C-alpha positions in Angstrom: 12.1 19.3 -20.9 15.0 19.6 -19.3 15.7 17.2 -16.7 17.4 18.3 -13.9 18.7 15.7 -11.0 19.1 12.1 -11.3 16.3 10.3 -13.2 14.4 9.2 -10.3 14.4 12.4 -8.9 12.8 13.1 -12.4 10.3 10.4 -12.2 9.3 11.3 -8.4 8.7 14.7 -9.7 6.4 14.1 -12.6 3.8 11.4 -10.8 0.5 12.2 -13.1 3.4 11.4 -16.3 4.7 8.1 -14.6 2.0 6.4 -12.2 -0.9 7.9 -13.9 -1.5 9.9 -10.2 -4.5 12.1 -10.3 -6.5 13.7 -7.4 -9.6 12.9 -5.0 -11.9 15.1 -3.3 -12.9 13.5 0.1 -16.2 15.2 0.0 -17.5 14.7 -3.0 -15.4 11.7 -4.2 -14.4 13.2 -7.9 -11.3 12.0 -9.0 -9.7 14.5 -11.0 -7.1 14.3 -13.6 -4.0 16.1 -13.7 -4.4 16.3 -10.0 -5.9 19.6 -8.7 -3.2 22.1 -7.5 -3.0 22.1 -3.6 -3.3 26.2 -2.2 -0.1 26.7 0.7 -1.3 26.9 4.1 -4.3 24.5 4.0 -2.2 21.0 3.3 -4.7 19.6 0.9 -7.6 22.2 1.0 -8.5 24.5 -1.5 -11.1 26.9 -1.6 -13.8 26.9 -3.9 -15.9 29.4 -5.9 -18.5 29.9 -3.3 -16.4 29.2 -0.7 -16.6 25.5 -0.1 -13.3 23.5 0.9 -12.6 20.4 -0.8 -10.0 17.6 1.0 -7.3 16.8 -1.9 -5.7 13.5 -1.7 -3.7 11.7 -4.8 -5.4 9.3 -6.4 -4.1 6.5 -8.6 -6.3 6.5 -12.0 -7.7 3.4 -13.3 -5.5 1.8 -15.9 -8.4 0.8 -18.7 -11.0 3.1 -20.4 -12.7 3.7 -23.4 -12.2 5.7 -26.4 -14.5 8.4 -26.7 -12.9 10.3 -29.6 -9.8 9.8 -31.8 -8.0 11.0 -34.7 -5.0 9.5 -36.9 -2.1 12.6 -37.0 -0.2 12.5 -40.9 1.7 15.3 -40.4 2.1 18.6 -38.3 4.0 16.4 -35.0 6.1 18.6 -32.7 9.8 18.6 -33.1 11.4 15.1 -32.3 8.1 13.3 -33.1 8.5 13.7 -37.0 9.6 9.6 -37.2 6.3 8.9 -35.4 3.9 9.8 -37.9 1.6 8.6 -38.7 0.1 8.4 -35.0 -3.0 8.1 -33.1 -4.4 10.4 -30.4 -7.3 9.9 -28.3 -9.7 11.2 -25.3 -10.0 8.3 -23.2 -12.7 8.2 -20.3 -11.8 6.5 -17.4 -13.9 4.1 -15.3 -14.2 7.4 -12.8 -15.3 9.5 -15.4 -12.4 11.2 -15.8 -11.1 12.0 -19.5 -7.9 12.3 -20.5 -5.6 13.0 -24.2 -3.1 10.4 -24.7 -1.2 9.0 -27.8 -2.4 5.5 -28.4 0.8 3.0 -29.1 0.5 -0.3 -30.2 -2.3 -0.8 -31.5 -3.8 -1.9 -35.1 -5.8 0.9 -36.8 -8.7 -1.2 -37.7 -9.3 -1.5 -33.6 -8.9 1.9 -33.2 -12.9 3.1 -33.1 -15.0 4.5 -30.5 -16.0 2.8 -27.6 -12.4 0.5 -27.5 -11.4 -0.6 -24.7 -7.8 0.4 -23.6 -5.0 -0.4 -20.8 -2.8 2.3 -19.7 1.3 1.5 -21.3 4.6 2.6 -20.0 6.5 4.0 -23.2 9.4 6.1 -24.3 8.5 9.9 -25.0 11.8 10.6 -26.1 16.3 10.7 -26.1 16.5 13.7 -26.8 17.7 15.2 -23.9 20.9 17.1 -23.4 21.7 15.4 -20.7 21.5 11.7 -22.5 18.0 10.9 -19.9 15.2 9.0 -22.0 12.0 10.8 -20.6 9.0 8.0 -19.7 5.8 8.3 -19.6 2.1 6.9 -20.1 -0.1 5.8 -23.5 -3.0 3.5 -24.2 -3.1 0.5 -26.0 -6.2 -0.5 -27.5 -7.0 -4.3 -26.3 -10.6 -4.7 -27.4 
């Protein structure tokens, strides 16, 4: 990932990464993460498969959820993350029904289990950018 411009500009560009922002369909109330894309010319309206329209607006996702599946990675980490193994990846279900894949941070191995409660944390993702920027994003931590 190449950072272009100032760090604040970069942070605003990736709302889902920094604020856990998704989208909400005003008609159905269903929330999505990552946000569904908007089609130009409709100011937030997209055409559904059956010709139905959906009014989409930005929606902050809940900050807590539960683990529905997980795995521990011992090898095969992406380039630049080799020093983080072993680490946990989990599918988290939020109270609004949204599921997302995330890394678990600062969590004791014996507490990582299906059904465990988790909370969103803001953590460093990488600091290997050519410009010297540090990339931050969300991870989750087991809280119960």
